[in-house]
N, C-alpha and C positions, 0 to 999 in steps of 0.2 A: 064962876064960869071960866075965868082965865086960868085957874088951876086945873080944871078938867081938861081944857084944851092942851095945856103943858104935859099933863099926865098921858093924854091920848098920843101926842106927838112922840113922847119918850117910849111909849109902848110900841108904837109903829116902828120907830128907829131901832129898838131892841130886837123886834121881830125880823127886821131887815138884816141886821148884823148876824142874827142867828142863822137865817137862810143862807148868807154868804159863806159863813164858816162851814156849815154843813155841806154846802156844795163843793167848797174847796177840798175838804177831806174826802168826800165821795169821789171827786175827780182824781185825787191822788191815789186812793185805793184802787181805782179802775184805770190808772195810768200805767203804760208798759214801756219797757226799754228792751234791749237785746243783749244777751250774753253770747260772746263768740270766744271759744276756747281751742287753742292748739297746743300740742305737746310733742316732744321727741324724747323717747319713742312713743308709740300709741299707748294711751292710758284710759282706764275706766273713769268716767266722771260722776262724781257723788255731789249733790247739792243738798245741803242740810241733811246729810247722812242718808240720802236716797239715791240709789244709782239711777241715772237718767240717760246713759249712753256712753259713747266713747269718742275720743278726739279723732278728727276735728269735729267739734260740737257747736251748734248754733241754734238758739231758741229765744223766743220772747218770754220775759218774766215781768211780773208786777214790780213797780218801783219799790226799792227796799235794799236791805243788806242780806247777803247770802254767804254761807260757809261752803267753799269749794274745796274738794279733795280729789286729787289725781293719783290713781294706782296703776302702775305699769302693767301692761298685759303681756301674755305669751312667755316668751323665753327671757324677758328682761328681769330675771329673778335677783340680779345683783344691783338693780336700779332702785333708788329710794323713791318713796311716794312724797307728794307735796300737798300742802293745804294752806288756805289763806281765806280771809274775809274780803269780799268785794261789794260794792254798791252799784245798784242798777238805777240809772237815771231815765227820766221821761224822754222818750223818743231818741235815746242815745245808745250807741253800741258800747258796751264795756268789753274790751279786748284783753284776753289773757293769753300769753305765749310762755310756755315753760320747757326748758331743756333739763330733763331729769338726769341727775348724776348718781354716783354710787352712794352719796350721802348729801346731807343738807349743805355742807360746805362746797361741794362740787356742783350743785344744782344752780342754774341761772335762769333768768327770764325777766319779763315785764308785764305790768298791768296798767292799761290806760282807760281812762273814762273822762267825762267832760260835763260841766254844767254852767249855767248862766253866771256870769261874774258881776258882782256888785261894785267892783272898783276899776274894771277895765274901762277906758276912755279913749276919745279921739279915734274911734273906729279900730282900735288895736285889740289884741288878745293877751292872754297870759299862760304861762306853763309853770305849774308847781311840781317840783321834783324831789322825790325822796329816794334814798338808796339804802340797801342792806348789804353790807354794813354801812352805817352813816359816815359821812365825811368824804365821799367820793368827789373828785374834781369834775365839775359840769362844764361842757362846751356846747354852745349853740352855733351851728353853721361854722364849725372849726375855730370859734372865738371863745376862749376860756372866760367863764362868767363868775366862777366862785365855787363854793363847796356846799354840797347837799347837807341838810335840807335847804332848798333854795326856791324862791319865787322870781321867775323872770317876767317882768312887766313890760307893757308897751311893745309887745312882739307883733310885727306886721302880720296880717292875714296871709295864709298860703302855706306851702309845704316847707318845713324846716327840719334839719338834721340835729338831733340831740345825742350827745355822747357823754358817758360817765366812765371815769377810770380812777382806780386806786392802785398804788404800788402793791404788788403781790397778788393781784386779781386780774382776770381777763376783762378787757374793755367791752362795753356794750354800746351799740349805736343803733338808733332807730329813727325813722322819719315820721313826723307828726304833722297833721294838717290843722293849723290854727284858724279859728273862725272869730270874726270880729264880735266883741262883747262877751266871749266865752273863756272860761279857764280850763285848760287841760290838766288832769291830775295824772302824773307819770310815776310809777314806782318801779325802780330797777333792783333786781337781786343779782349780786355779782358772785361768780364762782371763783374760788381760790385757784391760783396757778401753782400747781404742785410741782412744776419743773423748776421754779425758782429756789435758789439756796437762801436760806435765812440765816441771819447773823447768829454767831455762837452765843452761849451764855455769857454772863458778866465776867466770870473769871477767865474764860478763853479770850474775851474781848480785851481784857486788861493785858494779857500776855502778848497778844497780837499787836496791841499799841506800843508796848515796850520794845518788841522786836522791830516794828517798823521805824522806831526812832534811831535805831543803830544801822538800819539798811539805807540804801540810796533812795532818793526821792522818788515818788510815784506821781503819775499824772492822769487826769481824765480829760476826754474830748467830748464836747457838747454835740449831741446828735440832733437829727432832724426832729422838729415838733410840729404840731398842728398849727401853731401860731407864727413859726418861723423864729421864735426866741424863747428863752427860758428864764423863769423867775429865780432870783436868788433870795432866799429867806434868812432871817436872823437866827431862827431855830429850826430843827429837823421836824417840822410840823406843818401841815397844810393851812392851819389857823394862824401860823406866825406871820408877822408883818414882812413886807417885801422891801428889800434894800436896793435892788437893781434888776434890770433884765439884760441878759447877755445873748449874743448871736450864736448860731450854730457853727460848728467847726473850730471854736476857740478852745485853747489847751491851758488847763489850770493845774496847779500843784495839788495833789490830794493830801489833805491833812488827817482826815478821820472818816470813819464809816460807821453808820448806824442803819437799822433795818429800813431799806428803801431810800436811803439818803447818802450823799457824799459831802463832806465839808471841804470846800476849796479855798485857795488863796488867790487874790487878784494878781493877774500877770502883768499888770502895767500897760496893757494895750487898751487905751481908751476908745479906739475905734471899734473894739469888740463889744462895747456897751451900747445897748439900745437907749437905756435911760438909767439914772441913778448912779450910785457909786458904792463900793465896798472894799474892805481889806480882807475880810474872811466872811464866808457865808455858806449856806446849805442849799443843794439842788437835788431834785429828784433823780435817783439812780436809774429810773426808767428812761430818762432822756439824756443820759451821759454814760459813756463807757471808758473803762480803764484802758490806758495805753499799753500795748503789748511790749 
């Protein structure tokens, strides 16, 4: 008798679990979010290879992943198309904003979506940031936070300004509204700055280094930065460790140049240091200029 009772309870429990799972998948299948797409210039919108309209575009879609393609309309024949995969979340707006350029390198934009976070706590939210190309410097409310790909935790609810920057590319800045217990997924695509002059090839660089050694000394002056100071790194890389922070307006001897970086020598002015110390180090050329 006891065995029959246990079997009956197991049967009822299994049926209950089956009903819950079925209800969950039914709700997911019938859950909707919204796609909002803007572009410059105006473009035809294709979703999963089906044309659905043109930008600006806004429509409800079932939860899931979709392949989006934007093809410029009208006279924009010298403008490249764009495509990418995006996720639609339940009761969430997935926002896509694309500035179409003449090629993929000159196309810029951002994609934002959001979902409930399993790690957010204390009434805070999160922002997960990716960049294309990877490795851009991320700032939140003008405070440098690190290098993408990056997860910003414990972000207070409310509107915040997110900026991403990489030497040789145009900076992107957007405002995001952080909700308690949610994670924003932000993906930025950076457009190359074609106006910048890139460093010569290795042979030319060696010649210029030799030439610089027999010429008089050159100097750089630290420019204004979003934080009011500039990091000095041990190598010409965003991933390199930091040796010091220096103030704007300081003047340092220029020792060497690499793409997007200046190698400088400490000028002995300790009041020009925010923190740390260094004899020689590398700074971003985006926040320093050569002395005329």
